[in-house]
TIFI-537754 format. One record per residue (C-alpha): residue number from 0; x, y, z. Coordinates in nm, 4 decimals, padded with zeros to 6 digits. Layout:
N
(atom NUM,(X,Y,Z))
...
***
This chain:
520
(atom 0,(-01.4229,-01.5712,01.2613))
(atom 1,(-01.1819,-01.3694,01.4741))
(atom 2,(-01.1555,-00.9932,01.5081))
(atom 3,(-00.8365,-01.0070,01.3054))
(atom 4,(-01.0212,-01.1755,01.0195))
(atom 5,(-01.2834,-00.9015,01.0349))
(atom 6,(-01.0046,-00.6458,01.0162))
(atom 7,(-00.8697,-00.8105,00.7002))
(atom 8,(-01.2033,-00.7526,00.5232))
(atom 9,(-01.2705,-00.4203,00.6975))
(atom 10,(-01.2479,-00.2107,00.3742))
(atom 11,(-01.5153,-00.4243,00.2088))
(atom 12,(-01.7329,-00.4456,00.5199))
(atom 13,(-01.7156,-00.0711,00.5837))
(atom 14,(-01.8098,-00.0008,00.2219))
(atom 15,(-02.1132,-00.2314,00.2447))
(atom 16,(-02.2093,-00.0869,00.5859))
(atom 17,(-02.1931,00.2638,00.4400))
(atom 18,(-02.4297,00.1519,00.1622))
(atom 19,(-02.6864,00.0344,00.4176))
(atom 20,(-02.6409,00.3502,00.6252))
(atom 21,(-02.6966,00.5753,00.3241))
(atom 22,(-03.0167,00.3947,00.2279))
(atom 23,(-03.1499,00.4170,00.5852))
(atom 24,(-03.0525,00.7837,00.6072))
(atom 25,(-03.2426,00.8536,00.2862))
(atom 26,(-03.5534,00.7101,00.4508))
(atom 27,(-03.5108,00.8952,00.7795))
(atom 28,(-03.3593,01.2366,00.6967))
(atom 29,(-03.6011,01.4997,00.5597))
(atom 30,(-03.3214,01.7100,00.4079))
(atom 31,(-03.2082,01.4845,00.1246))
(atom 32,(-02.9015,01.6933,00.0522))
(atom 33,(-02.7379,01.5384,00.3576))
(atom 34,(-02.7494,01.1970,00.1890))
(atom 35,(-02.4972,01.3023,-00.0744))
(atom 36,(-02.2673,01.4422,00.1922))
(atom 37,(-02.2961,01.1250,00.4001))
(atom 38,(-02.2101,00.9049,00.1013))
(atom 39,(-01.9069,01.1164,00.0125))
(atom 40,(-01.7719,01.1725,00.3629))
(atom 41,(-01.8437,00.8127,00.4632))
(atom 42,(-01.5871,00.6900,00.2109))
(atom 43,(-01.3263,00.7997,00.4638))
(atom 44,(-01.3907,00.4747,00.6555))
(atom 45,(-01.2995,00.2235,00.3801))
(atom 46,(-01.0152,00.4543,00.2770))
(atom 47,(-00.8783,00.4560,00.6313))
(atom 48,(-00.8968,00.0764,00.6621))
(atom 49,(-00.7289,00.0292,00.3225))
(atom 50,(-00.4465,00.2652,00.4168))
(atom 51,(-00.4080,00.1033,00.7588))
(atom 52,(-00.3635,-00.2370,00.5957))
(atom 53,(-00.1048,-00.0988,00.3539))
(atom 54,(00.0915,00.0767,00.6272))
(atom 55,(00.0829,-00.2480,00.8242))
(atom 56,(00.2902,-00.4174,00.5551))
(atom 57,(00.6731,-00.4048,00.5660))
(atom 58,(00.7925,-00.1085,00.3627))
(atom 59,(00.4730,00.0929,00.3995))
(atom 60,(00.2584,00.1968,00.1057))
(atom 61,(00.5336,00.2175,-00.1579))
(atom 62,(00.7426,-00.0761,-00.0370))
(atom 63,(00.8160,-00.3906,-00.2339))
(atom 64,(00.8209,-00.7566,-00.1509))
(atom 65,(00.5740,-01.0414,-00.1271))
(atom 66,(00.4843,-00.9918,00.2380))
(atom 67,(00.1153,-01.0212,00.3292))
(atom 68,(-00.0691,-00.9556,00.6493))
(atom 69,(-00.1174,-01.2514,00.8830))
(atom 70,(-00.3350,-01.4979,00.6834))
(atom 71,(-00.7014,-01.5200,00.7697))
(atom 72,(-00.8335,-01.8269,00.9486))
(atom 73,(-01.1718,-01.9978,00.9593))
(atom 74,(-01.3999,-01.9427,00.6614))
(atom 75,(-01.1613,-01.6849,00.5120))
(atom 76,(-00.8678,-01.9231,00.4945))
(atom 77,(-00.7272,-01.9486,00.1401))
(atom 78,(-01.0107,-01.7258,00.0128))
(atom 79,(-00.8495,-01.3827,00.0337))
(atom 80,(-00.5062,-01.2321,-00.0169))
(atom 81,(-00.4713,-00.9112,00.1812))
(atom 82,(-00.1531,-00.7751,00.0305))
(atom 83,(-00.0106,-00.4704,-00.1409))
(atom 84,(-00.1687,-00.5789,-00.4710))
(atom 85,(-00.5238,-00.5769,-00.3345))
(atom 86,(-00.4487,-00.2562,-00.1418))
(atom 87,(-00.3511,-00.0799,-00.4646))
(atom 88,(-00.6887,-00.1572,-00.6194))
(atom 89,(-00.8782,-00.0767,-00.2999))
(atom 90,(-00.7356,00.2748,-00.3115))
(atom 91,(-00.8138,00.3074,-00.6825))
(atom 92,(-01.1779,00.2026,-00.6333))
(atom 93,(-01.2321,00.4363,-00.3370))
(atom 94,(-01.0702,00.7308,-00.5165))
(atom 95,(-01.2750,00.6745,-00.8343))
(atom 96,(-01.5989,00.6425,-00.6366))
(atom 97,(-01.5288,00.9598,-00.4361))
(atom 98,(-01.4671,01.1573,-00.7553))
(atom 99,(-01.7829,01.0171,-00.9182))
(atom 100,(-01.9906,01.1072,-00.6113))
(atom 101,(-01.8493,01.4594,-00.6145))
(atom 102,(-01.9196,01.5105,-00.9851))
(atom 103,(-02.2716,01.3619,-00.9665))
(atom 104,(-02.4159,01.5702,-00.6804))
(atom 105,(-02.6102,01.7940,-00.9193))
(atom 106,(-02.7087,01.4956,-01.1347))
(atom 107,(-02.8598,01.3127,-00.8372))
(atom 108,(-03.0670,01.6205,-00.7482))
(atom 109,(-03.2729,01.5495,-01.0597))
(atom 110,(-03.3870,01.2089,-00.9285))
(atom 111,(-03.4792,01.2742,-00.5612))
(atom 112,(-03.6835,00.9550,-00.5206))
(atom 113,(-03.3859,00.7358,-00.6103))
(atom 114,(-03.1063,00.9282,-00.4404))
(atom 115,(-03.0465,00.6802,-00.1574))
(atom 116,(-03.0750,00.3828,-00.3910))
(atom 117,(-02.8239,00.5362,-00.6336))
(atom 118,(-02.5584,00.5900,-00.3690))
(atom 119,(-02.6336,00.2630,-00.1921))
(atom 120,(-02.6070,00.0506,-00.5055))
(atom 121,(-02.2873,00.2238,-00.6141))
(atom 122,(-02.1353,00.1531,-00.2733))
(atom 123,(-02.2432,-00.2123,-00.2813))
(atom 124,(-02.0858,-00.2529,-00.6243))
(atom 125,(-01.7661,-00.0932,-00.4941))
(atom 126,(-01.7552,-00.3402,-00.2045))
(atom 127,(-01.7763,-00.6233,-00.4588))
(atom 128,(-01.4920,-00.4708,-00.6590))
(atom 129,(-01.2712,-00.4470,-00.3511))
(atom 130,(-01.3507,-00.8084,-00.2655))
(atom 131,(-01.2686,-00.9169,-00.6202))
(atom 132,(-00.9225,-00.7598,-00.6008))
(atom 133,(-00.8441,-00.9771,-00.2958))
(atom 134,(-01.0177,-01.3026,-00.3909))
(atom 135,(-00.8046,-01.6145,-00.4444))
(atom 136,(-01.0777,-01.8810,-00.4431))
(atom 137,(-01.3315,-01.9572,-00.7159))
(atom 138,(-01.6486,-01.9281,-00.5074))
(atom 139,(-01.5305,-01.6016,-00.3538))
(atom 140,(-01.4423,-01.4706,-00.7000))
(atom 141,(-01.7861,-01.5602,-00.8339))
(atom 142,(-01.9688,-01.3949,-00.5430))
(atom 143,(-01.7533,-01.0829,-00.5858))
(atom 144,(-01.8265,-01.0715,-00.9594))
(atom 145,(-02.2020,-01.0870,-00.8978))
(atom 146,(-02.1861,-00.8267,-00.6213))
(atom 147,(-01.9945,-00.5995,-00.8565))
(atom 148,(-02.2321,-00.6365,-01.1512))
(atom 149,(-02.5890,-00.6631,-01.0197))
(atom 150,(-02.6068,-00.3232,-00.8427))
(atom 151,(-02.4806,-00.1539,-01.1601))
(atom 152,(-02.7443,-00.3383,-01.3646))
(atom 153,(-03.0125,-00.1842,-01.1439))
(atom 154,(-02.8652,00.1655,-01.1758))
(atom 155,(-02.8405,00.1307,-01.5542))
(atom 156,(-03.2235,00.1165,-01.5707))
(atom 157,(-03.2805,00.4114,-01.3330))
(atom 158,(-03.3678,00.6814,-01.5851))
(atom 159,(-03.7329,00.7079,-01.7009))
(atom 160,(-03.6669,00.6576,-02.0708))
(atom 161,(-03.6464,00.3754,-02.3218))
(atom 162,(-03.2689,00.3921,-02.3668))
(atom 163,(-03.2067,00.3456,-01.9946))
(atom 164,(-03.4450,00.0483,-01.9802))
(atom 165,(-03.2749,-00.1023,-02.2845))
(atom 166,(-02.9336,-00.0485,-02.1267))
(atom 167,(-03.0416,-00.2199,-01.8056))
(atom 168,(-03.1940,-00.5153,-01.9910))
(atom 169,(-02.8925,-00.5703,-02.2176))
(atom 170,(-02.6565,-00.5361,-01.9236))
(atom 171,(-02.8607,-00.7930,-01.7301))
(atom 172,(-02.8991,-01.0487,-02.0104))
(atom 173,(-02.5410,-01.0351,-02.1374))
(atom 174,(-02.4134,-01.0221,-01.7812))
(atom 175,(-02.6151,-01.3356,-01.6988))
(atom 176,(-02.4694,-01.5185,-01.9988))
(atom 177,(-02.1211,-01.4068,-01.8985))
(atom 178,(-02.1842,-01.5184,-01.5420))
(atom 179,(-02.2995,-01.8608,-01.6605))
(atom 180,(-01.9902,-01.9028,-01.8772))
(atom 181,(-01.7660,-01.7964,-01.5896))
(atom 182,(-01.9313,-02.0476,-01.3573))
(atom 183,(-01.9060,-02.3238,-01.6181))
(atom 184,(-01.5354,-02.2550,-01.6690))
(atom 185,(-01.4795,-02.2600,-01.2938))
(atom 186,(-01.6648,-02.5913,-01.2672))
(atom 187,(-01.4409,-02.7468,-01.5326))
(atom 188,(-01.1273,-02.6248,-01.3564))
(atom 189,(-01.2568,-02.7572,-01.0258))
(atom 190,(-01.3409,-03.0908,-01.1845))
(atom 191,(-00.9891,-03.1189,-01.3239))
(atom 192,(-00.7991,-02.9957,-01.0185))
(atom 193,(-01.0246,-03.0974,-00.7315))
(atom 194,(-00.9692,-02.7559,-00.5701))
(atom 195,(-01.1453,-02.4206,-00.5710))
(atom 196,(-00.8380,-02.2229,-00.4645))
(atom 197,(-00.6022,-02.0731,-00.7203))
(atom 198,(-00.3090,-02.2268,-00.5363))
(atom 199,(-00.4714,-02.5718,-00.5497))
(atom 200,(-00.5436,-02.5337,-00.9208))
(atom 201,(-00.1817,-02.4360,-00.9823))
(atom 202,(-00.0606,-02.7475,-00.7999))
(atom 203,(-00.2902,-02.9705,-01.0068))
(atom 204,(-00.1770,-02.8097,-01.3305))
(atom 205,(00.1827,-02.8650,-01.2274))
(atom 206,(00.1407,-03.2411,-01.2658))
(atom 207,(00.1968,-03.4523,-01.5800))
(atom 208,(-00.0021,-03.3091,-01.8728))
(atom 209,(-00.0208,-03.3672,-02.2463))
(atom 210,(00.2253,-03.1700,-02.4568))
(atom 211,(00.0151,-03.1892,-02.7754))
(atom 212,(-00.2874,-03.0072,-02.6251))
(atom 213,(-00.2923,-02.6359,-02.5382))
(atom 214,(-00.2893,-02.5909,-02.1600))
(atom 215,(-00.2085,-02.9626,-02.1251))
(atom 216,(-00.5663,-03.0942,-02.1129))
(atom 217,(-00.8879,-03.0603,-02.3120))
(atom 218,(-01.0820,-02.9998,-01.9894))
(atom 219,(-00.8482,-02.7172,-01.8916))
(atom 220,(-00.8550,-02.5807,-02.2475))
(atom 221,(-01.2366,-02.5621,-02.2557))
(atom 222,(-01.2503,-02.4295,-01.9003))
(atom 223,(-01.0045,-02.1503,-01.9739))
(atom 224,(-01.1773,-02.0660,-02.3046))
(atom 225,(-01.5212,-02.0123,-02.1490))
(atom 226,(-01.3707,-01.8488,-01.8410))
(atom 227,(-01.1856,-01.6035,-02.0643))
(atom 228,(-01.5121,-01.5107,-02.2383))
(atom 229,(-01.6719,-01.4525,-01.8985))
(atom 230,(-01.3878,-01.2359,-01.7691))
(atom 231,(-01.3802,-01.0445,-02.1004))
(atom 232,(-01.7294,-00.9169,-02.0101))
(atom 233,(-01.5808,-00.7340,-01.7122))
(atom 234,(-01.2816,-00.6202,-01.9172))
(atom 235,(-01.5094,-00.4720,-02.1893))
(atom 236,(-01.2979,-00.6684,-02.4362))
(atom 237,(-01.3642,-00.8905,-02.7374))
(atom 238,(-01.5573,-01.1263,-02.7504))
(atom 239,(-01.7909,-00.9977,-02.4748))
(atom 240,(-01.8060,-00.6305,-02.5695))
(atom 241,(-02.1519,-00.6093,-02.7316))
(atom 242,(-02.3183,-00.4582,-02.4226))
(atom 243,(-02.0769,-00.1662,-02.3916))
(atom 244,(-02.2075,00.0970,-02.6411))
(atom 245,(-02.5741,00.0566,-02.5427))
(atom 246,(-02.5043,00.0715,-02.1691))
(atom 247,(-02.2696,00.3681,-02.2111))
(atom 248,(-02.5365,00.5528,-02.4115))
(atom 249,(-02.8441,00.4752,-02.2017))
(atom 250,(-02.7301,00.4356,-01.8404))
(atom 251,(-02.6776,00.7298,-01.6001))
(atom 252,(-02.3477,00.8973,-01.6851))
(atom 253,(-02.2005,00.8857,-01.3312))
(atom 254,(-02.2545,00.5096,-01.3174))
(atom 255,(-02.0946,00.4677,-01.6596))
(atom 256,(-01.7941,00.6749,-01.5491))
(atom 257,(-01.7441,00.4518,-01.2459))
(atom 258,(-01.8032,00.1341,-01.4468))
(atom 259,(-01.5533,00.2376,-01.7134))
(atom 260,(-01.2608,00.2702,-01.4741))
(atom 261,(-01.3189,00.0841,-01.1453))
(atom 262,(-01.4871,-00.2266,-01.2837))
(atom 263,(-01.2270,-00.2547,-01.5591))
(atom 264,(-00.9449,-00.2116,-01.3068))
(atom 265,(-01.0546,-00.4926,-01.0743))
(atom 266,(-01.1243,-00.7195,-01.3724))
(atom 267,(-00.7598,-00.6826,-01.4723))
(atom 268,(-00.6639,-00.7449,-01.1104))
(atom 269,(-00.8555,-01.0725,-01.1295))
(atom 270,(-00.6897,-01.1663,-01.4576))
(atom 271,(-00.3428,-01.1013,-01.3168))
(atom 272,(-00.4165,-01.3106,-01.0085))
(atom 273,(-00.5386,-01.5939,-01.2309))
(atom 274,(-00.2219,-01.5783,-01.4364))
(atom 275,(00.0206,-01.5712,-01.1462))
(atom 276,(-00.1617,-01.7793,-00.8857))
(atom 277,(-00.3332,-02.0424,-01.0968))
(atom 278,(-00.1763,-02.0688,-01.4426))
(atom 279,(00.1828,-01.9656,-01.3959))
(atom 280,(00.3175,-02.2543,-01.6047))
(atom 281,(00.1324,-02.1830,-01.9281))
(atom 282,(00.3232,-01.8846,-02.0591))
(atom 283,(00.3129,-01.9511,-02.4336))
(atom 284,(-00.0518,-02.0611,-02.4422))
(atom 285,(-00.1726,-01.7668,-02.2338))
(atom 286,(00.0487,-01.5234,-02.4216))
(atom 287,(-00.0893,-01.6272,-02.7616))
(atom 288,(-00.4515,-01.6154,-02.6456))
(atom 289,(-00.4198,-01.2766,-02.4772))
(atom 290,(-00.2163,-01.1241,-02.7607))
(atom 291,(-00.4892,-01.2161,-03.0104))
(atom 292,(-00.7611,-01.0727,-02.7842))
(atom 293,(-00.5561,-00.7547,-02.7407))
(atom 294,(-00.5043,-00.7030,-03.1140))
(atom 295,(-00.8693,-00.7689,-03.2012))
(atom 296,(-01.0103,-00.5579,-02.9146))
(atom 297,(-00.8084,-00.2447,-02.9878))
(atom 298,(-00.8616,-00.2722,-03.3637))
(atom 299,(-01.2378,-00.3328,-03.3503))
(atom 300,(-01.2892,-00.0687,-03.0822))
(atom 301,(-01.1042,00.2022,-03.2745))
(atom 302,(-01.2467,00.1217,-03.6189))
(atom 303,(-01.6094,00.1149,-03.5019))
(atom 304,(-01.5571,00.4340,-03.2985))
(atom 305,(-01.4762,00.6160,-03.6236))
(atom 306,(-01.8391,00.5932,-03.7344))
(atom 307,(-02.0055,00.7061,-03.4097))
(atom 308,(-02.2154,01.0227,-03.3879))
(atom 309,(-02.2998,00.9929,-03.0160))
(atom 310,(-02.0151,01.0862,-02.7808))
(atom 311,(-02.1141,00.8329,-02.5159))
(atom 312,(-02.1233,00.5455,-02.7651))
(atom 313,(-01.7896,00.6674,-02.8989))
(atom 314,(-01.6420,00.6536,-02.5484))
(atom 315,(-01.7886,00.3048,-02.5183))
(atom 316,(-01.5955,00.1827,-02.8201))
(atom 317,(-01.2962,00.3762,-02.6931))
(atom 318,(-01.3019,00.1751,-02.3702))
(atom 319,(-01.3029,-00.1468,-02.5753))
(atom 320,(-00.9907,-00.0211,-02.7535))
(atom 321,(-00.8225,00.0673,-02.4246))
(atom 322,(-00.9039,-00.2789,-02.2927))
(atom 323,(-00.7024,-00.4017,-02.5898))
(atom 324,(-00.4098,-00.1766,-02.4977))
(atom 325,(-00.4181,-00.3100,-02.1416))
(atom 326,(-00.4269,-00.6670,-02.2684))
(atom 327,(-00.0973,-00.5924,-02.4461))
(atom 328,(00.0594,-00.5608,-02.1030))
(atom 329,(-00.1160,-00.8742,-01.9772))
(atom 330,(00.0031,-01.0692,-02.2816))
(atom 331,(00.3540,-00.9501,-02.1965))
(atom 332,(00.2957,-01.0834,-01.8451))
(atom 333,(00.2240,-01.4280,-01.9833))
(atom 334,(00.5387,-01.4168,-02.1974))
(atom 335,(00.7685,-01.2714,-01.9321))
(atom 336,(00.9629,-01.5731,-01.8064))
(atom 337,(01.3144,-01.4872,-01.6984))
(atom 338,(01.5087,-01.8120,-01.7405))
(atom 339,(01.2956,-01.9906,-01.4836))
(atom 340,(01.3957,-01.7524,-01.2056))
(atom 341,(01.0669,-01.5698,-01.1851))
(atom 342,(00.8741,-01.2926,-01.3565))
(atom 343,(00.9842,-00.9319,-01.3845))
(atom 344,(00.7577,-00.6599,-01.2508))
(atom 345,(00.7798,-00.4681,-01.5807))
(atom 346,(00.4815,-00.6265,-01.7569))
(atom 347,(00.2224,-00.6331,-01.4761))
(atom 348,(00.3288,-00.2987,-01.3298))
(atom 349,(00.2753,-00.1399,-01.6733))
(atom 350,(-00.0859,-00.2609,-01.6571))
(atom 351,(-00.1376,-00.1100,-01.3123))
(atom 352,(00.0143,00.2253,-01.4072))
(atom 353,(-00.1938,00.2408,-01.7255))
(atom 354,(-00.5095,00.1692,-01.5240))
(atom 355,(-00.4401,00.4704,-01.3017))
(atom 356,(-00.3621,00.6982,-01.5982))
(atom 357,(-00.6690,00.5749,-01.7868))
(atom 358,(-00.8900,00.6281,-01.4808))
(atom 359,(-00.7795,00.9927,-01.4547))
(atom 360,(-00.8288,01.0687,-01.8254))
(atom 361,(-01.1537,00.8780,-01.8687))
(atom 362,(-01.3120,01.0259,-01.5564))
(atom 363,(-01.2184,01.3723,-01.6842))
(atom 364,(-01.3868,01.2983,-02.0172))
(atom 365,(-01.7036,01.1590,-01.8589))
(atom 366,(-01.7318,01.4405,-01.6042))
(atom 367,(-01.7065,01.6939,-01.8860))
(atom 368,(-01.9673,01.5028,-02.0893))
(atom 369,(-02.1932,01.4883,-01.7824))
(atom 370,(-02.1652,01.8645,-01.7312))
(atom 371,(-02.2261,01.9418,-02.0986))
(atom 372,(-02.5188,01.6982,-02.1192))
(atom 373,(-02.6900,01.8551,-01.8173))
(atom 374,(-02.6713,02.1922,-01.9929))
(atom 375,(-02.7496,02.1195,-02.3587))
(atom 376,(-02.9511,01.7983,-02.3127))
(atom 377,(-02.7759,01.6158,-02.5964))
(atom 378,(-02.4950,01.3639,-02.6463))
(atom 379,(-02.4693,01.4076,-03.0239))
(atom 380,(-02.1229,01.5142,-03.1260))
(atom 381,(-02.2614,01.7645,-03.3781))
(atom 382,(-02.4432,01.9418,-03.0929))
(atom 383,(-02.1088,02.0189,-02.9269))
(atom 384,(-02.0568,02.3027,-03.1730))
(atom 385,(-02.0108,02.6264,-02.9779))
(atom 386,(-01.9469,02.4587,-02.6411))
(atom 387,(-01.6087,02.6332,-02.6154))
(atom 388,(-01.7645,02.9784,-02.6487))
(atom 389,(-02.0396,02.9004,-02.3967))
(atom 390,(-01.8484,02.6766,-02.1505))
(atom 391,(-01.4745,02.7307,-02.2081))
(atom 392,(-01.3576,02.5379,-01.9007))
(atom 393,(-01.5650,02.2310,-01.9901))
(atom 394,(-01.4399,02.2420,-02.3490))
(atom 395,(-01.0752,02.2695,-02.2402))
(atom 396,(-01.1002,01.9856,-01.9879))
(atom 397,(-01.2757,01.7644,-02.2430))
(atom 398,(-01.0064,01.8425,-02.5008))
(atom 399,(-00.7253,01.7599,-02.2575))
(atom 400,(-00.8964,01.4323,-02.1657))
(atom 401,(-00.9381,01.3338,-02.5311))
(atom 402,(-00.5784,01.4250,-02.6108))
(atom 403,(-00.4725,01.2140,-02.3136))
(atom 404,(-00.6767,00.9181,-02.4375))
(atom 405,(-00.4868,00.9370,-02.7661))
(atom 406,(-00.1632,00.9114,-02.5694))
(atom 407,(-00.0076,01.2507,-02.6375))
(atom 408,(00.2561,01.3912,-02.3976))
(atom 409,(00.2629,01.5218,-02.1323))
(atom 410,(-00.0217,01.3012,-02.0098))
(atom 411,(-00.0239,00.9815,-01.8060))
(atom 412,(-00.1529,00.7600,-02.0872))
(atom 413,(00.1469,00.8622,-02.3016))
(atom 414,(00.3782,00.7236,-02.0342))
(atom 415,(00.1465,00.4255,-01.9861))
(atom 416,(00.1517,00.3302,-02.3544))
(atom 417,(00.5299,00.3515,-02.3697))
(atom 418,(00.5413,00.1337,-02.0597))
(atom 419,(00.3003,-00.1229,-02.2097))
(atom 420,(00.4625,-00.1363,-02.5524))
(atom 421,(00.8121,-00.1707,-02.4049))
(atom 422,(00.6846,-00.4606,-02.1940))
(atom 423,(00.5524,-00.6236,-02.5122))
(atom 424,(00.8826,-00.5739,-02.6954))
(atom 425,(01.0792,-00.7187,-02.4034))
(atom 426,(00.8479,-01.0232,-02.4166))
(atom 427,(00.9099,-01.0742,-02.7915))
(atom 428,(00.5702,-00.9312,-02.8861))
(atom 429,(00.6985,-00.6452,-03.0991))
(atom 430,(00.4280,-00.7132,-03.3595))
(atom 431,(00.1624,-00.6504,-03.0936))
(atom 432,(00.3282,-00.3250,-02.9872))
(atom 433,(00.3272,-00.2175,-03.3536))
(atom 434,(-00.0465,-00.2897,-03.3833))
(atom 435,(-00.1009,-00.0861,-03.0667))
(atom 436,(00.0938,00.2096,-03.2087))
(atom 437,(-00.1056,00.1986,-03.5355))
(atom 438,(-00.4307,00.1889,-03.3408))
(atom 439,(-00.3230,00.4907,-03.1371))
(atom 440,(-00.2859,00.6832,-03.4642))
(atom 441,(-00.6308,00.5664,-03.5796))
(atom 442,(-00.7886,00.6769,-03.2526))
(atom 443,(-00.6546,01.0301,-03.3010))
(atom 444,(-00.9049,01.0838,-03.5829))
(atom 445,(-01.2232,01.0445,-03.3826))
(atom 446,(-01.0894,01.2148,-03.0696))
(atom 447,(-00.9661,01.5174,-03.2657))
(atom 448,(-01.2994,01.5331,-03.4518))
(atom 449,(-01.4763,01.6004,-03.1208))
(atom 450,(-01.2221,01.8685,-03.0308))
(atom 451,(-01.2593,02.0358,-03.3701))
(atom 452,(-01.6383,02.0530,-03.3420))
(atom 453,(-01.6249,02.1738,-02.9815))
(atom 454,(-01.3870,02.4606,-03.0588))
(atom 455,(-01.4399,02.5505,-03.4247))
(atom 456,(-01.7883,02.4463,-03.5398))
(atom 457,(-02.0742,02.6992,-03.5457))
(atom 458,(-02.2939,02.7137,-03.2392))
(atom 459,(-02.5498,02.4339,-03.2430))
(atom 460,(-02.9180,02.4793,-03.1608))
(atom 461,(-02.8725,02.2837,-02.8371))
(atom 462,(-02.5958,02.5183,-02.7194))
(atom 463,(-02.7811,02.8286,-02.8369))
(atom 464,(-03.0823,02.7259,-02.6256))
(atom 465,(-02.8809,02.7471,-02.3021))
(atom 466,(-02.9892,03.0451,-02.0949))
(atom 467,(-03.2888,03.1289,-02.3157))
(atom 468,(-03.5465,03.0142,-02.0644))
(atom 469,(-03.7045,02.6886,-01.9607))
(atom 470,(-03.5078,02.4011,-01.8179))
(atom 471,(-03.1852,02.5140,-01.9790))
(atom 472,(-03.1641,02.8411,-01.7885))
(atom 473,(-03.1103,02.6820,-01.4479))
(atom 474,(-02.8234,02.4631,-01.5704))
(atom 475,(-02.6203,02.7255,-01.7518))
(atom 476,(-02.3784,02.7743,-01.4613))
(atom 477,(-02.1221,02.5018,-01.3941))
(atom 478,(-02.1603,02.3611,-01.0424))
(atom 479,(-01.8684,02.4098,-00.7987))
(atom 480,(-01.8788,02.0368,-00.7217))
(atom 481,(-01.8315,01.9601,-01.0902))
(atom 482,(-01.5491,02.2124,-01.1119))
(atom 483,(-01.3669,02.0518,-00.8176))
(atom 484,(-01.4058,01.6994,-00.9600))
(atom 485,(-01.2903,01.8116,-01.3049))
(atom 486,(-00.9990,02.0047,-01.1567))
(atom 487,(-00.8769,01.7022,-00.9612))
(atom 488,(-00.8992,01.4571,-01.2508))
(atom 489,(-00.7517,01.7081,-01.4957))
(atom 490,(-00.4552,01.7694,-01.2665))
(atom 491,(-00.4028,01.3943,-01.2226))
(atom 492,(-00.4169,01.3394,-01.6002))
(atom 493,(-00.1361,01.5876,-01.6626))
(atom 494,(00.0747,01.5214,-01.3529))
(atom 495,(00.0858,01.1472,-01.4237))
(atom 496,(00.2683,01.2319,-01.7442))
(atom 497,(00.5275,01.4411,-01.5579))
(atom 498,(00.5630,01.3089,-01.2025))
(atom 499,(00.4928,00.9439,-01.2726))
(atom 500,(00.7711,00.8005,-01.0538))
(atom 501,(00.5725,00.7467,-00.7302))
(atom 502,(00.2847,00.5754,-00.9126))
(atom 503,(00.5265,00.3501,-01.1021))
(atom 504,(00.6946,00.2653,-00.7735))
(atom 505,(00.3580,00.1892,-00.6115))
(atom 506,(00.2603,-00.0303,-00.9079))
(atom 507,(00.5867,-00.2252,-00.8903))
(atom 508,(00.5436,-00.2694,-00.5166))
(atom 509,(00.1886,-00.3938,-00.5686))
(atom 510,(00.2727,-00.6569,-00.8300))
(atom 511,(00.5696,-00.7784,-00.6265))
(atom 512,(00.3162,-00.9401,-00.3912))
(atom 513,(00.2019,-01.1793,-00.6669))
(atom 514,(00.3423,-01.5354,-00.6691))
(atom 515,(00.6393,-01.5936,-00.8996))
(atom 516,(00.7408,-01.2305,-00.9338))
(atom 517,(01.1134,-01.1685,-00.9480))
(atom 518,(01.1947,-00.8991,-00.6921))
(atom 519,(01.4229,-00.6526,-00.8705))
***
């Protein structure tokens, strides 16, 4: 392996090295507060490498075109694609992790024995996510998936209570089943194509196949079916969504915030690479499958969320619904053939923009929930009565985040939904865009219910107990770290609905690096 090859995986390597350094520092440094600072400041290294790779491409960060860096040699050959697409997700993962670290400084103070492990495992998971965004070979993809998931499984069981243990166990068991299905689907595709690279699979699928069988072969059909179930686990989409509400309720809130945005983002990156690099020829079959998954995911997520009394479980079902919205854009990707000349950037770039807008809004919601939980000790929606009178800033930021998740202007998700639904209409999936619009109206009910209770309901016992002595008295003041994190995500949520041009341009430049894209 040459130095240049090491440079190509420098963002991932620096993230993993930072994880090891943080764990060692936790063992060696008496003042544990420095560990949080090291974890946060140390993210500058993977950020710098990611930006350096992007600036090394023709056109800089916001440029367009399919140019990559010089391909890796040796063991990295045909395993990674270091391009503008992977760079986009590298920046998203680093930014989300930095914000989560900033918002969780006070939270981590409450578990001093596990501080180093918390930061180290989060960093290791982030390195797996960054690897997954670049992977173009089945074995590399599988290793990246496991590296992404297993550290988060450990963190899910961190808290000393039954719900956290249950969350960790369900995450582990369902994740193991998903992993097995993913591996089985990969084995079938390898058996059919004789290659583990996405490019090799695409070449094999380009040969003579049966017209009367979806995807041209029963082996490919079964392989794609089980592989889709496995990837749906990472997407938090139907039919692998059953772990979401329990993990969202029982796991540490900072981990859930990171999982809800970064893990979902790189899972969609993987799905887009599969579509464009391995299965470019199967537009109608992929489009039908993904459209059905999109419709079912957003409908089930929104309908079940209506009955939730716990805000974290509600946000869990909300993320299932938003996975459905994102799959609308992916289904449009699979239907987006332009007379055999290539694929327009409209469909996939709508997915990337929506991921950024969703990350801003969802992180705002989870940071506000984290701050409220640390003060009232409850996640029941009915206990949010009186939060506005006691913590007006937290109530306002939570309300803005929930309004954004509905898709109300001027927020980024409003622009993102228009972008997604227009992509569906252009791909002759108007019925799917209509289902998405109806589901957006349904979601308004349970989001507005939280806002109504927070602002108008009488003060709950949990809120009234704040500042009356005991454990509540020391958490009544909102931490400056939390305020900074909330301020940044709140500003991003609103600004993405007003000044969305640069992010749209960056998204279009990122997807232009995928094979088959029509450069517009």
